[in-house]
C-alpha positions in Angstrom: 61.5 51.6 28.9 62.9 48.6 27.3 62.5 48.3 23.6 60.0 45.3 22.5 62.1 45.0 19.6 64.4 46.8 17.5 68.2 47.7 18.1 70.6 51.0 19.2 73.5 51.9 18.0 75.9 54.3 19.4 78.3 55.2 17.4 78.7 52.0 14.9 78.4 50.1 18.2 75.3 48.1 19.2 74.8 49.1 23.0 72.0 48.1 25.6 70.8 50.5 28.3 69.7 49.2 31.1 69.1 51.8 33.3 69.0 56.1 32.3 72.5 56.0 34.5 73.9 53.8 31.6 72.5 56.4 28.8 74.3 59.0 30.5 77.3 57.3 31.7 77.5 56.7 27.4 76.8 60.4 26.8 73.4 60.7 26.7 71.6 63.6 28.1 67.9 64.2 28.3 65.8 67.2 28.7 62.3 66.5 29.9 59.3 68.6 28.8 58.3 68.1 32.0 61.2 69.1 34.7 62.8 67.1 37.1 64.0 69.4 39.5 63.9 69.7 43.3 62.0 72.8 44.3 63.3 73.7 48.0 66.8 73.2 46.5 69.2 76.0 44.8 70.0 75.8 41.3 73.6 75.2 42.1 72.6 72.4 44.1 70.1 70.9 41.2 72.9 71.3 38.4 75.6 68.9 40.5 73.2 66.6 41.9 74.1 63.3 40.9 77.1 64.6 38.8 79.6 61.9 39.5 82.4 63.3 41.3 85.5 62.2 42.6 86.1 61.7 46.8 83.1 62.1 49.4 83.0 65.3 49.2 81.7 67.5 46.5 83.8 70.8 46.1 80.8 73.1 45.5 82.9 76.1 44.8 84.7 74.2 41.9 81.4 73.3 40.9 80.0 76.8 40.6 83.3 78.0 38.6 82.5 74.8 36.4 78.8 75.6 35.9 79.3 79.6 35.4 81.9 79.0 33.0 79.8 76.9 31.3 76.8 79.0 31.6 78.9 81.9 30.2 79.6 79.6 27.4 76.4 79.1 26.1 74.9 82.7 27.2 72.3 81.5 29.8 71.6 83.9 32.1 70.4 82.4 35.5 70.9 83.0 39.1 72.8 79.7 40.6 71.4 80.4 44.3 67.8 81.0 43.7 65.8 78.3 45.0 63.8 76.2 41.8 60.7 77.2 43.5 61.3 81.3 42.9 61.7 80.4 39.3 59.8 81.4 36.2 59.4 78.2 34.1 61.6 79.5 31.7 64.0 79.4 34.2 63.4 76.1 35.3 63.9 74.6 32.3 67.3 76.5 31.6 68.0 74.1 34.5 67.4 71.4 33.2 69.6 72.1 29.9 72.3 73.4 31.8 72.4 70.1 33.8 72.7 68.0 30.8 75.6 69.6 29.5 77.2 70.0 33.0 77.6 66.0 32.9 79.0 66.0 29.7 76.2 64.7 27.4 77.5 63.9 23.8 73.9 63.6 22.6 71.4 65.9 23.9 67.6 64.5 23.7 65.1 67.7 23.7 61.7 67.4 24.5 60.0 69.6 24.1 62.5 72.1 25.5 61.3 75.6 24.4 57.3 75.1 25.2 57.8 77.2 28.6 60.4 79.5 27.3 59.5 83.5 26.1 60.2 84.2 22.4 63.7 86.2 23.2 64.5 83.1 25.7 63.9 81.0 22.4 65.8 83.0 20.0 68.7 82.9 22.4 68.5 79.0 23.0 68.4 78.2 19.3 71.3 79.9 19.0 72.8 78.0 21.8 71.9 74.9 20.2 73.7 76.2 17.2 76.7 76.8 19.3 76.4 73.4 20.8 76.0 71.3 18.0 79.4 72.7 16.3 81.1 71.8 19.5 81.1 69.0 21.9 77.6 67.8 21.0 77.2 65.8 17.8 73.3 64.6 17.8 70.3 66.4 19.2 66.7 64.7 18.6 65.1 68.0 19.3 61.2 67.0 19.2 59.0 69.8 19.0 55.5 71.1 17.9 56.6 74.9 17.0 56.8 74.0 13.5 59.0 77.2 12.7 61.6 76.1 15.0 61.6 72.7 13.1 63.2 75.0 10.3 65.6 77.2 12.4 67.8 74.1 14.1 67.3 71.0 11.8 68.7 69.4 8.9 66.3 66.5 8.6 62.8 66.2 9.9 60.7 63.4 10.7 57.0 63.3 11.9 55.3 60.8 13.8 51.7 60.3 14.5 50.2 58.0 17.0 53.5 56.7 17.1 54.4 55.6 14.0 56.9 57.5 12.0 54.8 58.8 8.4 57.4 60.6 6.9 60.7 61.7 6.9 62.4 64.2 4.8 65.2 67.1 4.1 63.8 70.5 6.3 65.0 71.8 3.1 62.0 70.2 0.9 59.2 71.1 3.7 57.0 73.5 4.4 54.8 74.6 7.6 51.0 73.3 5.5 52.9 70.0 4.4 54.4 69.2 7.7 51.2 69.9 9.7 49.2 67.7 7.0 51.6 64.9 8.5 51.0 65.6 11.9 47.5 65.0 11.9 46.5 63.6 9.3 44.7 65.9 7.0 44.8 69.4 5.8 44.4 72.0 8.0 43.3 75.5 7.9 45.4 77.9 10.1 42.8 80.7 9.8 40.7 81.8 12.3 38.6 84.7 12.1 37.6 87.2 15.3 34.2 88.6 14.7 34.3 92.4 15.8 31.2 92.7 18.8 29.9 95.3 20.7 31.5 95.3 24.2 28.7 94.0 26.8 28.5 95.6 30.1 31.5 96.2 32.6 31.9 92.8 34.4 35.3 93.2 35.9 37.5 96.1 37.2 40.8 96.1 38.5 42.2 99.9 39.9 45.6 100.4 41.1 46.6 96.5 41.6 50.1 95.9 42.8 51.0 92.5 44.6 54.4 91.2 45.6 56.3 88.1 43.8 57.4 85.2 45.4 60.7 87.0 46.2 59.4 89.3 48.2 59.9 92.1 45.6 57.3 94.3 43.1 55.8 91.8 40.5 53.3 94.1 39.6 51.8 97.9 40.3 49.4 100.3 39.1 47.2 98.4 37.0 44.1 99.5 35.8 41.6 98.4 33.3 37.8 97.2 32.9 36.8 93.7 31.2 33.7 93.8 29.5 31.0 90.6 28.7 32.1 89.0 25.7 35.5 90.4 25.7 38.8 88.9 24.9 41.2 91.1 26.5 44.9 90.3 25.5 47.7 91.0 28.3 50.8 90.6 25.9 54.4 90.6 27.4 57.9 88.6 28.1 57.5 86.0 30.7 58.3 87.5 34.5 57.1 91.0 33.8 54.7 90.1 36.4 51.7 88.8 34.5 51.6 85.3 36.2 51.3 87.1 39.5 48.5 89.4 38.3 46.5 86.3 36.8 46.5 85.1 40.6 45.9 88.2 41.9 42.7 88.2 40.5 41.8 84.6 40.3 42.4 85.1 44.3 45.1 83.1 44.3 48.1 85.8 45.5 47.1 88.4 47.6 47.3 92.2 46.2 49.6 94.7 48.2 47.4 97.6 46.8 44.1 98.1 45.1 40.7 96.9 44.0 39.0 94.1 41.8 35.3 94.5 41.3 33.2 91.4 39.9 29.7 92.8 38.8 30.1 95.6 40.8 30.6 93.7 43.8 34.2 93.8 45.7 35.9 90.6 45.8 39.4 92.0 46.2 39.2 90.0 49.5 37.2 87.1 48.5 38.8 83.2 48.5 39.1 81.4 45.8 36.2 79.5 46.3 33.7 82.3 46.0 35.4 83.7 43.0 34.9 80.3 41.4 31.3 80.5 42.4 30.6 83.7 41.0 32.2 82.3 37.4 35.5 83.7 38.0 38.0 80.5 36.6 41.6 79.9 35.8 43.3 78.2 33.0 46.8 78.2 34.8 49.8 77.9 32.3 51.3 74.6 34.3 49.2 72.1 33.1 50.7 69.0 35.4 51.2 70.3 38.6 48.9 73.4 38.6 45.7 72.9 36.3 46.0 69.2 37.0 47.3 66.5 39.2 49.4 63.7 37.5 49.0 60.6 39.6 44.8 61.6 39.6 42.3 60.2 37.2 40.3 62.9 34.9 37.6 62.3 37.1 39.5 63.6 39.8 40.9 66.5 38.2 37.6 67.2 37.1 36.0 67.6 40.9 39.1 69.4 42.1 37.1 72.6 40.7 33.6 71.6 41.5 34.0 69.3 44.5 31.5 72.1 46.0 29.2 71.9 43.3 25.6 70.6 44.4 25.6 68.7 41.2 28.5 66.5 42.7 28.3 67.1 46.4 25.3 67.0 48.6 26.4 66.7 52.6 30.1 66.9 52.1 29.6 63.5 49.9 30.6 63.1 46.2 28.5 61.2 44.1 31.3 59.5 41.6 28.6 58.5 39.3 27.4 62.2 38.3 31.2 62.6 38.0 32.0 60.0 35.7 29.1 60.9 33.5 30.2 64.8 33.4 34.2 63.7 33.1 32.5 61.4 29.8 30.7 64.6 28.5 34.0 67.0 28.4 36.3 63.8 26.9 33.3 63.4 24.1 32.7 67.3 23.4 35.9 68.5 23.7 37.5 65.8 21.6 39.7 64.5 24.6 41.6 61.4 23.2 41.6 59.1 26.5 40.8 55.5 27.4 38.4 56.7 29.7 37.7 58.9 32.5 39.3 56.8 35.0 43.0 57.1 33.1 45.3 59.3 34.7 46.0 62.8 33.8 49.9 62.0 33.4 49.1 59.8 30.4 47.3 62.3 28.9 49.4 64.4 25.9 49.9 68.0 26.8 47.2 68.7 24.2 44.8 66.4 25.2 45.1 67.5 28.7 44.5 71.0 28.1 41.1 70.4 26.4 40.4 68.1 29.6 41.2 71.5 31.1 39.2 73.4 28.8 36.0 71.8 29.2 36.3 71.4 33.1 36.0 75.5 32.6 33.7 75.7 29.7 31.0 73.0 30.3 30.1 75.0 33.2 29.3 78.4 31.2 31.4 80.6 33.4 31.9 84.2 33.3 35.3 85.3 32.8 38.2 83.1 32.2 41.4 83.9 33.0 43.3 82.0 30.5 47.4 81.8 31.1 49.5 81.0 28.3 46.7 78.3 27.3 48.3 77.0 23.8 51.8 76.5 25.5 53.3 73.1 24.3 50.2 72.3 22.5 50.7 70.4 18.4 49.4 72.5 15.9 45.8 70.6 15.7 45.6 71.2 19.6 46.4 74.9 19.4 44.3 75.5 16.9 41.7 73.8 18.9 42.2 75.8 22.0 42.0 79.4 20.2 39.0 78.4 18.2 37.4 77.3 21.6 38.6 80.6 23.4 36.6 82.9 20.1 33.4 80.9 20.7 33.6 82.3 24.2 32.5 85.7 22.5 29.7 84.2 21.2 28.2 83.2 24.5 29.2 86.0 25.9 32.3 84.5 28.2 34.9 86.9 28.8 38.5 85.9 28.6 41.6 87.6 29.8 44.2 85.9 27.6 47.8 86.2 29.0 50.5 85.2 26.3 53.9 85.8 25.1 52.9 85.0 21.5 52.1 88.2 19.7 50.3 86.3 16.9 47.9 84.5 19.1 47.4 88.4 21.2 46.1 89.8 18.0 44.6 87.0 16.4 42.2 86.9 19.3 42.0 89.7 21.3 39.4 92.6 21.4 41.9 94.7 22.9 45.6 94.5 23.7 47.5 95.4 27.2 51.1 95.2 26.2 53.0 94.5 29.8 56.4 96.1 30.6 58.1 95.7 34.0 55.0 94.4 35.9 52.7 97.9 34.1 50.5 98.0 31.8 52.5 100.2 28.5 49.1 100.8 27.2 45.7 99.7 26.4 45.0 99.3 22.4 42.4 98.6 20.7 43.0 95.4 18.1 42.4 97.4 15.1 45.0 97.5 12.4 46.8 96.9 15.6 50.9 96.0 14.0 52.9 93.3 15.8 56.1 95.5 15.3 54.4 97.9 17.6 53.2 95.9 20.2 56.7 93.7 20.1 58.4 97.5 20.8 56.2 98.3 23.9 56.8 94.9 25.6 60.4 95.1 24.6 60.6 98.4 26.7 60.9 100.5 23.9 58.1 102.9 24.7 57.3 103.9 28.8 54.3 103.4 30.5 51.7 105.8 29.9 49.3 104.1 32.5 46.2 101.6 31.8 43.5 103.5 30.8 40.3 102.1 31.4 38.7 102.3 27.9 
């Protein structure tokens, strides 16, 4: 994009960038929130792609040595020979960061760099940023919605709301409630009340379930649990411990290696995704663009993707777009989605508004079970609070939720029962009564051996 007005100065000199390459050549690197990687290529190939090597042939051996040294220097751990499609979301983000540093960025612009990282990865990453700032990278615009990170990495903070600067101040003068108020334009309450409810009848049973990951290795094994009506069942764990594959297996996107899945007493282990959707089993994937929504399609088409088979919108193989448009407008209205209209492309929505649309797409049909996989990942405080309130409202409607989250605060705030997962196994299943964050944290870190999943 070219500015409509204003000027950019770099080291005191006025500059004009006609392309991203101009900025890169001036030592400016960009790490995007939505990754720009080639899935079929290896990590190493993605990192060195576009690097201004001399000569006609890239010396991959030399490049590997340089990248390995860079990773050692900043404490990044990544398999350089893995294909990008095999990586977790956190690993993909690391590839973006390494690539920018490998190109010698003097200024590193970071757009929500930790939005898909796990708590341990975030801690390591923020420590690495401090190391980077002391060496080659002199300035790091750090765009984030995670307010605690502001205090960890910044000296100054600027708050934007609807494209305008509303406040700039020293970080030492700021507080989380005050920053949140500047961000949303009003005072916010962070208190959410989880009303204890009597569990209803059994609606889902998982017995001795196991499955492979995309690399052909065991992702999770011996998973047993029961989900009851109106219950929020929290699965807490660090990314890469099998929770992604578990969600996909329950929803039907991944075939189980062993075990059974029962929905309302009926064996659905071999049922298709479509059959599970028709039964009332729904899924909110962790990646909004790519998995949950298609950026180049309209909001109407993105809503229809989940309900094209529904008699409300489809008769004799023909889709009634007028009804689909009305339904999308209803979602936009009832779930406070800020969008020009239902024909807007999904890619043009903010992360929070896109997540509201995805949530509305699921909730307006009143499903029986929602698998919510990292539902607040990368959202600002207002959108995060909104999504959590909507999930709590599910309990009052008798909707069951399987909540998968890497935020222990979120798990303990919302869940009736908590299943810490480590290396593909439930360490235990715990009632969320006076449950301490430190205990769950120790379990997901491997401090306790798996005792097997009880079915209580």
